[in-house]
N, C-alpha and C positions, 0 to 999 in steps of 0.2 A: 252343297246347296247352291242353287243358282243365285247370282246377284242381280237385283233389279233396282233401277233408280228411275224415278219419275217426278215430275213437277207439273201437275195439271191443276191450274187455278182458274176459277170462274167467278164472275160477278153475276148474280141472278136477281131479277126483280119480278114481282107479280103484283097484280092489283085486285081490288074489290070489284065486283060486278058494277059496271057503269061508272067506275071510279068514285063511288059513293063513299063518304066518310063514315064508315060503319064500325071501325075498330075502336072500342073503348079501352080504357086502362086495364080492366079485368080481362078483356078479350086478348090484349097484347100478351099477357102472361100465358094464356092458353096457346096462342100462336107460337110463342117462344118455346114452350114445352114440346109442342108438336114438331117444330123444326128440329129441335135437338134429338127427339126420338127418331124422326125420319133419318137424321144423319147417322145415328148408330145403326139403324136397320140397313142403310144403304152404303155403309163404310165411307161416309163423307165427313170431312173435318170442317166445322164451321169456325172461321177465323173472326168474323165480325157479323153482327146482325142488327138491323134497324127496323123497327116496326112503327109505322105511322098510321094515321087514321084511315088512309085509303090505299096504302101499298107497303110492300116489304122489300128490303134489300138484304141479300145474303152474299158474303164473300166466303168462298169455300175452296177446299182442295179435295180431289177425289182420286181414287185408285183407277188404273187403266180399265179394270174390269167393272168398276162401279158405274152406275148409271145416273146421270144428272136428271134425266126425265123421271126416273123412278123416285128419286129424292123429292123432286118438286111435287109429283103426284101424291106421294104419301103425306108430305107436309101440308099441302092444301086440303086434301080430303079429310084428314084427321082433325085439323084445326077447325074446319067448317062444321064437321059433325059435332065436335065438342061444344063449340059456341052455340050451335042450334039447340043442343040438349040443355045447356045451362040457361039460355035466354028464353027458350020456347018461341023463338022467332026465326025468320028465314035469313040466314047469312050466306052469301055466295061470293066466291072468287070469280074473277073474269076467267074465261077459258084459256087464255094464252099466258105467256111468260116471255121474259127476255133473258138470254144467257150470252155472256161475252167472255171469251177466254182471255187470260192475262199471262204475261211473261212474269217470271220470278222477280224481275227487277221492278215491276209495277205493283206488286202485292202490298207493300207498305203504304203507298199512296192511295191505293184502292181501299185499304182498311180505314185509313183516315177519312176518306170520302164517305164511306158508309157510316162511320162513327159520328160524323158531323151532320147527318141527315136531319136531326132534330133542330139544329141551328139553321139549316138551309130552309126548312119548312116549319117554322114555329107555329103556324096556324094549323098544322096537321099532326100535332102531338096528341096521342090519345088522351082524352079527358075522362 
């Protein structure tokens, strides 16, 4: 069996449409579930996740054949679909996203950064 080693780490963020503070506490749980389901589907490992009222941070690692774009697309589309079904209102994510690659030595610091998002943005904690 061939041996493969890889360390592909990324910091991902995406925002609500027009950066509106639309994500409520109940919605945050929907987003969390959708992110984790997309991770399983796309073979992505989520190391840290922060959900604020207007944006999401994910620190993840992925396999070489895994697709970060696929992961983002599934997480965003499924969470928006579920929120819209539950609320009966229109919830939309912005079209874009930000992805930054990280070296293995920066993963711990990036995890800490994502974990502290609620402290950095106390006014954006979903209510």
